[in-house]
C-alpha positions in Angstrom: -71.9 -30.2 83.1 -71.3 -26.6 81.6 -70.0 -25.4 84.9 -67.6 -28.3 85.2 -66.3 -27.7 81.5 -65.8 -24.0 82.3 -63.8 -24.8 85.3 -61.7 -27.3 83.4 -61.0 -24.9 80.5 -57.3 -23.8 80.6 -56.7 -20.2 81.3 -54.4 -18.6 78.6 -51.2 -17.1 80.0 -50.6 -13.5 79.8 -48.3 -12.3 76.9 -45.0 -11.0 78.1 -42.2 -8.8 77.0 -44.1 -7.4 73.9 -42.1 -4.6 72.0 -43.8 -1.7 70.3 -41.9 1.3 68.9 -44.5 3.9 70.0 -42.6 6.9 69.3 -41.6 5.8 65.7 -45.1 4.7 64.9 -46.5 8.0 66.0 -43.9 10.0 64.0 -44.4 7.9 60.9 -48.1 8.0 61.0 -48.2 11.7 61.6 -45.8 12.6 58.9 -47.6 10.4 56.3 -51.2 11.4 57.0 -51.6 15.1 57.2 -49.5 16.6 60.0 -46.7 17.4 57.8 -48.9 20.1 56.4 -50.8 20.7 59.6 -53.9 18.9 58.5 -55.2 17.6 61.8 -58.7 16.6 60.3 -57.0 14.2 57.8 -54.9 12.7 60.5 -57.9 12.2 62.8 -59.7 10.4 59.9 -56.6 8.0 59.3 -56.7 7.2 63.0 -60.5 6.4 62.8 -59.8 4.1 59.7 -56.9 2.4 61.3 -59.0 1.7 64.5 -61.7 0.2 62.5 -59.1 -2.2 60.8 -57.7 -3.2 64.1 -61.0 -3.9 65.5 -61.8 -6.1 62.7 -58.6 -7.9 62.7 -58.5 -8.7 66.4 -62.4 -9.5 66.5 -63.1 -6.7 69.0 -66.4 -5.6 67.7 -68.6 -3.4 69.8 -72.0 -5.2 69.3 -74.5 -5.3 66.4 -76.6 -2.1 66.0 -76.4 -0.4 69.5 -72.9 0.5 70.7 -71.5 -1.9 73.6 -68.3 -0.6 75.0 -65.6 -3.3 75.5 -62.5 -2.6 77.6 -59.0 -3.9 76.3 -57.6 -5.9 79.2 -54.3 -7.4 79.6 -55.7 -11.1 79.4 -57.1 -10.2 75.8 -53.7 -9.2 74.4 -52.1 -11.8 72.2 -49.5 -9.8 70.4 -48.2 -6.2 70.3 -50.7 -5.2 67.6 -53.4 -4.9 70.4 -51.5 -2.2 72.0 -52.0 0.0 68.8 -55.8 0.3 69.8 -55.4 2.6 72.8 -52.5 4.3 71.2 -54.7 5.2 68.1 -57.6 6.1 70.3 -55.4 8.7 72.2 -54.0 9.9 68.9 -57.6 10.4 67.4 -58.7 12.4 70.5 -55.5 14.5 70.5 -55.7 15.3 66.8 -59.5 16.3 67.2 -58.5 18.6 70.1 -55.7 20.3 67.9 -58.3 20.8 65.0 -60.7 22.4 67.6 -57.9 24.6 69.0 -57.1 26.0 65.6 -60.7 26.8 64.7 -61.8 27.8 68.2 -60.8 31.4 68.3 -62.6 33.2 71.0 -65.5 30.7 71.2 -65.8 29.2 74.6 -67.8 26.1 73.5 -65.1 25.0 71.1 -62.5 25.4 73.7 -64.3 23.5 76.2 -64.9 20.7 73.5 -61.1 20.9 72.8 -60.4 20.4 76.6 -62.6 17.4 76.8 -60.9 15.8 73.8 -57.6 16.3 75.4 -58.9 14.8 78.7 -60.1 11.7 76.5 -56.6 11.5 75.0 -55.0 11.2 78.5 -57.6 8.5 79.6 -56.5 6.3 76.6 -52.7 7.1 77.2 -53.2 6.0 80.8 -54.7 2.8 79.5 -51.7 2.4 77.2 -49.3 2.9 80.1 -51.1 0.3 82.3 -51.0 -2.4 79.4 -47.3 -1.8 78.6 -46.5 -1.9 82.4 -48.1 -5.5 82.7 -47.2 -7.2 79.4 -44.6 -5.0 77.5 -40.9 -4.8 77.7 -38.9 -2.3 79.7 -38.2 0.1 76.8 -41.9 -0.1 75.5 -43.1 0.9 79.0 -40.7 3.8 79.0 -41.9 5.0 75.6 -45.5 4.6 76.8 -44.6 6.8 80.0 -43.1 9.4 77.8 -46.0 9.6 75.5 -48.6 9.7 78.3 -46.7 12.3 80.2 -46.5 14.6 77.1 -50.3 14.1 76.5 -51.0 14.8 80.1 -49.0 17.9 80.1 -50.7 19.4 77.0 -54.1 18.8 78.7 -53.0 20.5 81.9 -51.3 23.5 80.1 -54.6 24.0 78.0 -56.7 23.8 81.1 -54.6 26.7 82.5 -55.2 25.6 86.2 -52.4 23.6 87.7 -49.1 24.9 86.2 -47.0 22.9 88.7 -48.5 19.6 87.7 -48.2 20.5 84.0 -44.6 21.4 84.4 -43.9 18.0 86.4 -45.6 16.1 83.5 -43.4 17.9 81.0 -40.3 17.3 82.9 -41.1 13.7 83.3 -41.7 13.5 79.5 -38.3 15.2 79.0 -36.5 12.7 81.4 -37.8 9.8 79.6 -37.2 11.2 76.1 -33.5 11.6 77.2 -33.3 8.2 78.6 -34.6 6.6 75.4 -32.1 8.6 73.2 -29.5 6.9 75.2 -30.6 3.3 74.9 -32.0 3.3 71.4 -30.5 3.4 67.9 -30.0 6.4 65.6 -33.6 6.5 64.4 -35.0 6.4 67.8 -32.4 9.1 69.1 -33.5 11.4 66.2 -37.1 11.0 67.3 -36.4 11.7 70.8 -34.3 14.8 70.0 -37.4 16.2 67.9 -39.7 15.6 70.8 -37.3 17.3 73.2 -37.2 20.3 70.8 -41.0 20.4 70.9 -41.0 20.2 74.7 -38.9 23.2 75.4 -41.4 26.0 74.7 -43.9 24.2 76.7 -41.4 23.9 79.7 -40.5 27.6 79.5 -44.2 28.7 79.4 -45.1 26.5 82.3 -42.1 27.8 84.3 -43.1 31.4 83.6 -46.8 31.0 84.4 -45.9 29.0 87.6 -43.8 31.9 88.7 -46.3 34.5 88.0 -49.3 32.7 89.7 -47.6 31.0 92.5 -47.4 27.2 93.3 -50.4 25.0 93.4 -51.4 22.7 96.4 -48.9 19.9 96.6 -51.7 17.4 97.4 -52.8 17.8 93.8 -49.7 15.9 92.5 -48.5 12.3 92.9 -45.2 11.2 94.2 -43.8 10.9 90.7 -44.8 14.4 89.8 -43.3 15.8 93.0 -40.1 14.0 92.5 -39.9 15.1 88.8 -40.5 18.7 89.8 -37.8 18.4 92.4 -35.2 16.8 90.1 -35.1 13.5 91.9 -35.1 10.8 89.6 -34.3 7.6 91.8 -37.2 5.6 90.2 -36.4 6.8 86.7 -32.8 5.7 87.2 -33.8 2.3 88.2 -36.1 2.1 85.1 -33.2 3.2 82.9 -31.0 0.6 84.3 -33.7 -2.0 83.4 -33.9 -0.8 79.9 -30.1 -0.7 79.5 -29.9 -4.4 80.7 -32.6 -5.4 78.3 -31.0 -3.7 75.3 -27.6 -5.1 76.3 -28.8 -8.5 76.5 -30.5 -8.1 73.2 -27.3 -6.8 71.5 -25.0 -9.1 73.1 -25.5 -11.7 70.5 -28.6 -13.5 71.7 -30.4 -12.8 68.5 -28.8 -14.9 65.5 -29.6 -16.4 62.4 -28.7 -20.1 61.5 -27.3 -21.5 58.4 -26.4 -25.2 57.9 -26.7 -25.5 61.8 -24.2 -22.7 62.6 -25.4 -19.6 64.4 -24.4 -16.3 62.5 -24.5 -13.3 65.0 -26.5 -10.3 63.7 -25.7 -7.1 65.6 -27.7 -4.8 63.7 -31.5 -4.4 64.6 -32.5 -3.4 61.2 -30.7 -6.5 59.7 -32.7 -8.7 62.2 -35.9 -7.0 61.3 -35.3 -7.8 57.6 -34.5 -11.2 58.2 -37.7 -11.6 60.4 -39.7 -10.1 57.5 -38.1 -12.6 55.1 -39.5 -15.4 57.4 -42.9 -13.9 57.4 -43.0 -13.6 53.6 -41.9 -17.1 52.9 -44.4 -18.4 55.4 -47.1 -17.2 52.9 -46.0 -19.5 50.2 -48.2 -22.4 49.2 -48.0 -25.3 46.8 -47.7 -24.3 43.0 -51.1 -26.2 42.6 -53.2 -23.7 44.9 -51.1 -20.6 44.5 -51.0 -18.1 41.5 -47.6 -17.7 40.0 -47.9 -13.8 40.1 -48.6 -13.9 43.8 -45.6 -16.0 44.5 -43.4 -13.9 42.4 -44.5 -10.9 44.4 -43.5 -12.6 47.6 -40.1 -13.6 46.2 -39.6 -9.9 44.9 -40.1 -8.6 48.5 -37.8 -11.3 49.9 -35.0 -10.3 47.6 -35.6 -6.5 48.4 -35.3 -7.4 52.2 -32.0 -9.2 51.6 -30.7 -6.4 49.6 -31.6 -3.9 52.3 -30.0 -6.2 55.0 -26.7 -6.2 53.0 -26.9 -2.6 52.6 -27.1 -2.1 56.4 -24.3 -4.4 56.9 -22.2 -2.6 54.4 -22.8 0.6 56.2 -21.8 -1.0 59.4 -18.6 -2.3 57.8 -17.6 1.0 56.5 -18.2 2.4 60.2 -16.3 -0.4 61.8 -13.3 -0.1 59.4 -12.8 3.6 59.9 -13.3 3.3 63.7 -10.7 2.4 66.4 -8.9 -0.7 65.5 -9.0 -2.1 69.2 -12.6 -2.4 69.7 -13.9 -3.0 66.2 -11.8 -6.1 65.3 -14.5 -8.6 66.6 -17.3 -6.6 65.3 -15.7 -6.4 61.8 -15.4 -10.1 61.8 -19.1 -10.6 62.7 -20.2 -8.1 60.1 -18.3 -10.0 57.3 -19.4 -13.3 58.4 -23.2 -12.1 58.3 -22.7 -10.5 54.9 -21.3 -13.6 53.4 -24.2 -15.7 55.0 -26.9 -13.5 53.7 -25.3 -13.5 50.2 -25.4 -17.4 50.3 -29.1 -17.2 51.6 -30.0 -15.1 48.6 -28.6 -17.6 46.3 -30.6 -20.3 48.0 -33.8 -18.3 47.8 -33.2 -17.7 44.1 -33.0 -21.5 43.5 -36.3 -21.9 45.7 -37.9 -19.3 43.4 -36.8 -21.1 40.2 -37.9 -24.4 41.6 -41.4 -23.1 42.4 -41.7 -21.7 38.8 -40.6 -25.0 37.2 -43.2 -26.9 39.4 -45.8 -24.4 38.4 -44.9 -24.7 34.8 -45.1 -28.4 34.9 -48.5 -28.4 36.6 -49.8 -26.0 33.9 -48.3 -28.1 31.0 -49.9 -31.3 32.5 -53.3 -29.4 32.7 -53.8 -29.8 36.4 -54.6 -26.1 36.7 -56.3 -23.7 34.2 -54.6 -20.7 33.0 -56.0 -17.4 34.3 -57.6 -14.9 31.9 -55.0 -13.1 29.9 -52.2 -15.4 31.2 -49.4 -16.5 28.8 -49.4 -20.1 27.9 -46.5 -22.1 29.5 -43.9 -23.6 26.9 -41.3 -26.3 27.6 -38.7 -23.7 26.4 -39.4 -21.7 29.6 -38.7 -24.7 31.7 -35.3 -25.0 30.0 -34.4 -21.4 30.7 -35.3 -21.8 34.4 -33.4 -25.0 34.9 -30.3 -23.4 33.2 -30.6 -20.5 35.7 -30.8 -23.0 38.6 -27.7 -24.7 37.4 -25.8 -21.6 37.4 -27.1 -20.6 40.9 -25.8 -24.1 42.2 -22.4 -23.2 40.8 -22.4 -20.0 42.7 -23.5 -21.9 45.9 -20.6 -24.3 45.5 -18.2 -21.5 45.2 -19.6 -19.1 48.0 -21.0 -21.4 50.5 -17.6 -22.8 51.9 -16.5 -19.2 52.4 -19.2 -18.7 55.1 -17.9 -21.3 57.5 -14.3 -21.1 56.6 -12.2 -21.2 59.9 -14.9 -22.8 62.0 -15.0 -26.2 63.6 -16.5 -28.8 61.5 -16.4 -26.6 58.3 -14.8 -29.2 56.1 -17.7 -31.8 56.8 -20.3 -29.2 56.0 -18.3 -28.1 52.9 -18.3 -31.7 51.7 -22.1 -32.2 52.4 -22.8 -28.9 50.6 -20.7 -30.0 47.5 -22.2 -33.5 47.4 -25.8 -32.0 47.8 -25.2 -29.4 45.1 -23.8 -31.9 42.6 -26.7 -34.3 43.3 -29.1 -31.4 42.5 -27.2 -30.5 39.4 -27.5 -34.0 38.1 -31.1 -33.9 38.7 -31.6 -30.5 37.0 -29.5 -31.7 34.0 -31.8 -34.8 33.6 -34.8 -32.4 33.8 -33.4 -30.2 31.4 -32.5 -32.9 28.9 -36.1 -34.1 29.2 -37.5 -30.7 28.6 -35.2 -30.3 25.7 -36.6 -33.6 24.3 -40.0 -32.4 24.4 -39.1 -29.2 22.7 -37.5 -31.0 19.7 -40.3 -33.7 19.7 -43.0 -31.0 19.4 -41.0 -29.5 16.6 -40.8 -32.8 14.7 -37.1 -33.4 15.2 -37.6 -36.9 16.7 -34.0 -38.0 16.2 -32.8 -35.2 18.3 -35.5 -35.9 20.8 -34.5 -39.5 21.2 -30.9 -38.6 21.8 -31.9 -36.0 24.5 -34.2 -38.4 26.2 -31.5 -41.0 26.2 -29.2 -38.3 27.8 -31.8 -37.7 30.4 -32.0 -41.4 31.3 -28.2 -41.5 31.7 -28.3 -38.5 34.2 -31.4 -40.0 36.0 -29.6 -43.4 36.4 -26.4 -41.5 37.9 -28.5 -39.8 40.4 -30.4 -42.9 41.5 -27.1 -44.5 42.8 -26.0 -41.3 44.6 -29.3 -40.1 46.1 -29.5 -40.2 49.8 -33.2 -40.2 50.4 -35.8 -42.6 49.1 -38.0 -39.7 47.9 -35.4 -38.6 45.7 -34.8 -42.1 44.3 -38.5 -42.6 43.5 -38.6 -39.3 41.8 -35.7 -40.2 39.5 -37.3 -43.7 38.9 -40.6 -41.9 37.7 -38.5 -39.7 35.4 -36.8 -42.9 34.0 -40.0 -44.7 33.5 -41.3 -41.8 31.6 -38.2 -41.4 29.6 -38.4 -45.2 28.8 -41.8 -44.9 27.6 -41.2 -42.2 25.2 -38.1 -43.9 23.9 -40.3 -47.0 23.2 -42.7 -44.9 21.3 -39.9 -43.3 19.1 -38.5 -46.7 18.7 -41.9 -48.1 17.6 -42.3 -45.2 15.1 -38.9 -46.1 13.6 -39.8 -49.8 13.2 -42.9 -48.8 11.5 -41.2 -46.6 9.1 -38.7 -49.4 8.3 -41.4 -51.7 7.1 -42.7 -49.3 4.4 -41.7 -50.6 0.9 -42.7 -49.9 -2.7 -44.4 -53.3 -3.2 -47.3 -54.0 -0.9 -47.5 -57.4 0.8 -48.9 -60.1 -1.4 -50.9 -61.8 1.4 -53.4 -58.9 1.3 -55.9 -59.1 -1.5 -57.3 -55.7 -2.2 -59.3 -55.1 -5.3 -60.0 -51.4 -6.6 -62.8 -50.4 -8.8 -60.6 -48.3 -11.0 -58.5 -51.3 -11.9 -61.5 -53.4 -13.1 -63.8 -50.9 -14.9 -64.5 -53.5 -17.6 -65.8 -56.0 -15.0 -69.1 -55.8 -13.2 -69.1 -55.7 -9.3 -72.3 -55.5 -7.4 -72.8 -52.7 -4.9 -73.7 -55.1 -2.1 -71.4 -57.9 -1.6 -72.4 -61.2 -0.3 -71.0 -62.8 3.0 -67.4 -63.7 2.6 -66.8 -61.6 -0.4 -63.6 -59.5 -0.6 -64.0 -55.7 0.0 -64.0 -53.6 -3.1 -62.3 -50.2 -2.8 -62.6 -47.3 -5.4 -59.1 -46.3 -5.8 -55.8 -46.6 -3.7 -55.1 -43.3 -1.7 -52.4 -42.5 -2.0 -51.7 -44.1 -5.4 -49.5 -47.0 -5.5 -45.8 -46.7 -6.5 -44.9 -48.4 -9.8 -41.5 -49.3 -11.0 -40.5 -47.5 -14.1 -37.7 -48.7 -16.5 -34.8 -46.5 -16.8 -33.7 -45.2 -20.1 -30.5 -46.4 -21.5 -27.6 -44.2 -21.2 -26.1 -43.5 -24.8 -22.7 -42.0 -25.2 -21.6 -40.3 -28.5 -18.3 -42.0 -28.9 -18.4 -42.7 -32.7 -16.8 -39.4 -33.4 -13.5 -40.5 -32.1 -13.2 -43.3 -34.9 -14.3 -41.5 -38.1 -11.6 -40.1 -40.6 -12.7 -36.9 -42.0 -11.6 -35.8 -45.6 -9.0 -32.8 -45.8 -10.7 -29.9 -47.6 -8.1 -27.2 -46.8 -7.3 -26.6 -50.5 -10.9 -25.4 -50.9 -10.6 -22.9 -48.3 -10.1 -19.2 -49.5 -6.4 -17.8 -49.5 -6.0 -14.6 -47.6 -3.7 -11.9 -49.1 -3.0 -8.1 -48.6 -5.5 -5.4 -50.0 -2.9 -3.8 -52.4 -2.3 -7.3 -53.8 -6.0 -7.8 -54.3 -6.3 -4.5 -56.2 -3.7 -5.3 -58.8 -4.8 -8.9 -59.4 -8.4 -8.4 -60.1 -8.2 -10.0 -63.6 -6.8 -13.3 -62.3 
């Protein structure tokens, strides 16, 4: 039964056309991990750590306890990261050899150890070439061939035995680097130029030693080495044609990005890489219930940075195309402008998506479905209001910028109308949610009248969306909002009706006796069955009507006739007259 099941198990197909920037990876790894300062030991340790991570990530362990060798075969490779294993193993052996070469001096044992490490590097480089030839793209296979030829040339030159073969390996590496510089972009051309500069001293030294010591036996070299030594590059030319065909097919517009059902051509490889990384980052997002807000914000920050980098690359290409020849740059300039507008609109859409995630996360936290992390700030309804206002502004920008992307294309009017209706519907939903959030803010602050008005406004927006919504899910969502608003409004109405029933005089049907009002009467502590309940005193105290004092106006003075006493008032005279009339 097990044999039958094994026979019926489907064989996994081999991966094809895998792409790995071998030279760029080697350059970045060496410059960032010690070789900028000539520290080969640090670079070797880095290669060891990276190999351990690769083994663990791809589940290629070598047994428990005792080491069990596992050979990487083409059938085991699932993606291009598997090709990093032989590359890092070759780099580790090469860096160890360079470390031994620096410390060897005149010690033959260290020099022999160094040569063995270089031979180990050639073995892993050859394994990389075989894998790339089977499952890699044409450019990746050419890069692997160039890298292997360089490592093999270093090994033969240090061995100091076969100078012809060493020269042939270096010449094959130089030919491959020249071809890669022609088909790659500016970054790859710079890497190949640096490699060619490193090769020149080795080529001159091998040529010098070959002339002094004579040529080696021709049988020690294969056909490719002999062809490289003679300058015959027939096979290399065929390989270059294959790489050029692959690169031209890739740059001819096969790689595009889609927006609203329309393909936007992306000519720049860096822009395509940024958009691919955006898709990888967005794939990491989860629901607000299961994902922390800080982690989601970090993902969105990376997405926004990638979009900014892509737009910067497009601006550089726009400047180059504007300053170039007018004949061949017109179509390129049009495509670049189209891509720039499309990415700008995508950035607005991802901003709306970020705000929606934050609003959902805040609602979940306010509902108590998830607990706040230690040290996390409590969510307030005011935060939801700010996020909804920002989303409304983003939709306004989308209504203005969206039609510019597809202007002049077939069916652009239809897409523009769909975009306008979708944005207006989303704005009604956001206005309804914002009014409800503002109602909660005023309700928690005690402004029940303002809260009731805002809940009513939210209900109006929700009713308008329910008629215009296109999907049943959206209609159900708005119905839920309306039911919640109606419940809150009923509660507020009940509160107002309860307040309207309050009066200064209590209802006459309720007979309540208080002990403080009948202190002169005896009431037993334990009342019999059917007896009325006795309270000590009313809390709060009862309101009593007080008689208003009469208003007295002093109007009698207007009717009294007073006696004239002017003759009794003292007469006033001058001082001189008073001096001479003192006897009177």
